Residue frames as qw, qx, qy, qz and C-alpha x, y, z in Angstrom:
[[0.203, 0.292, -0.118, -0.927, -85.24, -74.03, 123.66],
 [0.606, 0.430, 0.594, -0.307, -88.70, -74.66, 122.23],
 [0.109, -0.229, 0.666, 0.701, -88.79, -75.39, 118.54],
 [0.661, 0.471, 0.229, -0.538, -91.55, -74.97, 115.98],
 [0.356, -0.150, 0.820, 0.423, -91.38, -77.57, 113.22],
 [0.553, 0.422, -0.161, -0.700, -92.90, -77.47, 109.74],
 [0.808, 0.069, 0.577, -0.094, -94.28, -80.78, 108.51],
 [0.728, 0.685, 0.006, -0.036, -93.65, -80.00, 104.84],
 [0.159, 0.801, -0.568, 0.102, -89.95, -79.39, 105.61],
 [0.580, -0.343, 0.720, -0.165, -89.77, -82.61, 107.62],
 [0.842, 0.309, 0.435, -0.080, -91.26, -84.68, 104.80],
 [0.508, 0.824, -0.249, -0.043, -88.93, -83.00, 102.27],
 [0.100, -0.684, 0.716, -0.099, -86.03, -84.60, 104.20],
 [0.699, -0.080, 0.692, -0.163, -87.45, -88.14, 104.06],
 [0.353, 0.511, -0.581, -0.526, -86.37, -90.02, 100.94],
 [0.224, 0.082, -0.966, -0.103, -87.30, -93.62, 101.70],
 [0.669, -0.326, -0.289, -0.602, -90.56, -95.41, 102.39],
 [0.859, -0.375, -0.334, -0.096, -91.50, -97.19, 105.63],
 [0.612, 0.036, -0.416, 0.671, -88.60, -95.69, 107.59],
 [0.302, -0.894, -0.319, -0.089, -89.99, -93.60, 110.46],
 [0.403, 0.371, -0.278, 0.789, -88.01, -90.60, 111.67],
 [0.367, -0.612, -0.544, 0.441, -88.30, -89.17, 115.18],
 [0.165, 0.585, 0.181, 0.773, -89.51, -85.57, 114.98],
 [0.325, -0.585, 0.210, -0.713, -90.55, -85.03, 118.61],
 [0.462, -0.118, -0.833, 0.279, -90.94, -86.57, 122.02],
 [0.367, -0.428, 0.174, -0.807, -93.52, -86.06, 124.76],
 [0.707, -0.293, 0.368, -0.528, -94.59, -87.96, 127.86],
 [0.551, -0.215, 0.806, 0.039, -92.75, -91.16, 126.92],
 [0.706, 0.559, 0.430, -0.059, -94.07, -90.99, 123.35],
 [0.338, -0.201, 0.483, 0.783, -92.27, -90.48, 120.07],
 [0.525, 0.721, 0.159, -0.424, -93.78, -88.35, 117.36],
 [0.509, -0.167, 0.678, 0.503, -92.60, -89.91, 114.11],
 [0.518, 0.639, -0.096, -0.560, -92.90, -88.95, 110.45],
 [0.483, -0.114, 0.811, 0.310, -92.79, -91.47, 107.62],
 [0.497, 0.370, -0.371, -0.692, -93.59, -91.79, 103.97],
 [0.650, 0.069, 0.741, -0.155, -95.67, -94.84, 103.05],
 [0.583, 0.459, -0.375, -0.555, -95.94, -96.53, 99.66],
 [0.493, 0.158, -0.849, -0.110, -96.84, -100.14, 99.00],
 [0.796, -0.462, -0.249, -0.302, -97.83, -102.61, 101.71],
 [0.105, -0.585, 0.684, -0.423, -96.22, -103.01, 105.12],
 [0.407, -0.008, -0.913, 0.021, -96.14, -106.51, 106.64],
 [0.660, -0.562, -0.319, -0.383, -98.99, -107.62, 108.89],
 [0.424, 0.133, -0.649, 0.617, -97.96, -107.26, 112.55],
 [0.475, -0.776, -0.340, -0.236, -99.18, -106.28, 116.00],
 [0.135, 0.502, -0.511, 0.685, -97.88, -104.47, 119.04],
 [0.552, -0.351, -0.750, 0.101, -98.57, -106.47, 122.18],
 [0.419, -0.488, -0.472, 0.602, -97.98, -103.61, 124.63],
 [0.103, -0.333, 0.031, 0.937, -98.48, -100.35, 122.74],
 [0.433, 0.760, 0.453, -0.171, -101.31, -98.47, 121.07],
 [0.407, -0.085, 0.416, 0.809, -100.37, -96.68, 117.85],
 [0.308, 0.782, 0.337, -0.424, -101.85, -93.60, 116.16],
 [0.457, 0.161, 0.522, 0.702, -101.60, -92.85, 112.43],
 [0.174, 0.791, 0.227, -0.542, -102.36, -89.26, 111.30],
 [0.613, 0.385, 0.476, 0.500, -102.44, -88.84, 107.52],
 [0.132, -0.637, 0.032, 0.759, -100.95, -85.51, 106.47],
 [0.355, 0.517, -0.419, -0.657, -100.93, -86.10, 102.70],
 [0.375, 0.143, -0.850, -0.340, -102.59, -88.76, 100.56],
 [0.804, -0.271, 0.095, -0.520, -104.50, -91.69, 102.00],
 [0.084, 0.318, -0.940, 0.095, -103.71, -95.01, 103.56],
 [0.823, -0.233, -0.311, -0.414, -105.63, -98.15, 104.24],
 [0.238, -0.428, 0.803, -0.341, -105.14, -100.28, 107.33],
 [0.726, 0.000, -0.607, -0.325, -105.86, -103.93, 106.68],
 [0.506, -0.383, 0.619, -0.462, -106.99, -105.91, 109.71],
 [0.309, -0.083, 0.947, 0.020, -107.65, -109.65, 109.94],
 [0.276, 0.452, 0.844, 0.084, -111.18, -109.42, 108.51],
 [0.220, 0.906, 0.362, 0.002, -111.73, -105.82, 107.28],
 [0.519, 0.156, 0.078, 0.837, -109.95, -102.72, 105.97],
 [0.081, -0.872, -0.319, 0.362, -110.25, -99.07, 107.07],
 [0.489, 0.549, 0.165, 0.658, -109.41, -96.11, 104.83],
 [0.351, -0.728, -0.201, 0.554, -107.81, -93.06, 106.46],
 [0.445, 0.762, 0.241, 0.406, -107.86, -89.95, 104.30],
 [0.367, 0.327, -0.174, 0.854, -105.76, -86.82, 104.45],
 [0.252, -0.442, 0.172, -0.844, -106.53, -84.95, 107.67],
 [0.849, -0.352, -0.132, -0.370, -107.87, -88.07, 109.42],
 [0.047, 0.496, -0.823, 0.273, -106.33, -90.38, 112.00],
 [0.873, -0.218, -0.354, -0.255, -106.86, -93.79, 113.52],
 [0.312, -0.588, 0.675, -0.317, -105.72, -95.33, 116.78],
 [0.765, 0.101, -0.624, -0.123, -104.79, -99.00, 116.60],
 [0.680, -0.611, 0.270, -0.302, -105.21, -100.61, 120.03],
 [0.101, -0.523, 0.846, -0.023, -102.46, -102.89, 121.23],
 [0.501, -0.004, 0.855, -0.136, -102.83, -106.51, 120.19],
 [0.672, 0.601, 0.271, -0.337, -104.61, -105.79, 116.86],
 [0.609, 0.023, 0.571, 0.550, -103.03, -107.33, 113.76],
 [0.334, 0.872, 0.160, -0.321, -102.70, -104.66, 111.09],
 [0.618, 0.050, 0.437, 0.652, -100.98, -103.88, 107.82],
 [0.149, 0.757, 0.042, -0.634, -100.76, -100.29, 106.50],
 [0.577, 0.334, 0.587, 0.459, -101.13, -99.91, 102.72],
 [0.125, 0.757, -0.006, -0.642, -100.57, -96.87, 100.50],
 [0.741, 0.486, 0.412, 0.212, -101.15, -97.26, 96.77],
 [0.379, 0.774, -0.035, 0.507, -99.64, -93.80, 96.20],
 [0.421, 0.153, -0.477, 0.756, -97.11, -92.00, 98.38],
 [0.440, -0.792, -0.339, -0.254, -98.63, -90.88, 101.68],
 [0.211, 0.445, -0.488, 0.721, -97.16, -88.72, 104.44],
 [0.699, -0.527, -0.456, -0.160, -98.00, -89.97, 107.91],
 [0.073, -0.566, 0.546, -0.614, -97.29, -88.81, 111.46],
 [0.730, -0.248, -0.637, -0.009, -97.28, -91.54, 114.10],
 [0.333, -0.625, 0.418, -0.570, -97.68, -91.20, 117.85],
 [0.909, -0.129, -0.394, -0.044, -96.50, -94.20, 119.83],
 [0.676, -0.711, 0.174, 0.088, -94.59, -95.09, 123.00],
 [0.066, 0.794, -0.589, -0.135, -90.81, -94.83, 122.73],
 [0.512, -0.270, 0.815, -0.014, -90.57, -98.62, 123.21],
 [0.783, 0.458, 0.301, -0.293, -92.56, -99.32, 120.02],
 [0.360, -0.246, 0.723, 0.536, -90.71, -101.26, 117.33],
 [0.410, 0.348, -0.243, -0.807, -92.14, -100.38, 113.91],
 [0.543, 0.099, -0.741, -0.383, -92.69, -104.02, 112.94],
 [0.734, -0.390, 0.160, -0.532, -94.06, -105.03, 116.35],
 [0.780, -0.285, 0.545, -0.116, -93.93, -108.78, 116.85],
 [0.869, 0.413, 0.243, 0.121, -92.68, -109.49, 113.30],
 [0.355, -0.610, 0.424, 0.567, -89.00, -109.10, 112.38],
 [0.714, 0.566, 0.370, 0.179, -88.45, -108.33, 108.69],
 [0.539, 0.216, 0.163, 0.797, -86.41, -106.21, 106.30],
 [0.095, -0.776, -0.261, -0.567, -88.71, -103.34, 107.34],
 [0.654, -0.649, -0.297, 0.251, -87.59, -103.46, 111.00],
 [0.284, 0.705, -0.178, 0.625, -85.92, -100.19, 112.07],
 [0.684, -0.491, -0.417, 0.342, -84.14, -100.11, 115.44],
 [0.402, -0.381, -0.050, 0.831, -82.01, -96.95, 115.19],
 [0.274, 0.824, 0.479, 0.127, -84.33, -94.22, 113.97],
 [0.368, 0.269, 0.047, 0.889, -82.99, -90.97, 112.54],
 [0.109, -0.714, -0.462, 0.515, -83.99, -87.75, 114.28],
 [0.289, 0.520, 0.345, 0.726, -85.11, -84.75, 112.26]]
């Protein structure tokens, strides 16, 4: 059965930062929701592109030699192979689109690595 989901209700269920939750799946892609606050470790995805859509707040993506700001209602696609580090000074709500094979910390194992994502 087809299901309509409400983003505000999804984010109300997320209580921790930097832990993506699977909220949908299409064409070999996961749609994930996560709350960001603080700085995520610098990493890259060798085989997958990654899209960040900011629903609430703003985030910055730090690259090797520059930083991009993504405001509420904006998105950015990070091509595979690009080192990046998401940063959120205040809590931000973000939807991510990425292949199912994508590990959240890419090529860098850390305490942020999540292998068994919760589904909402």
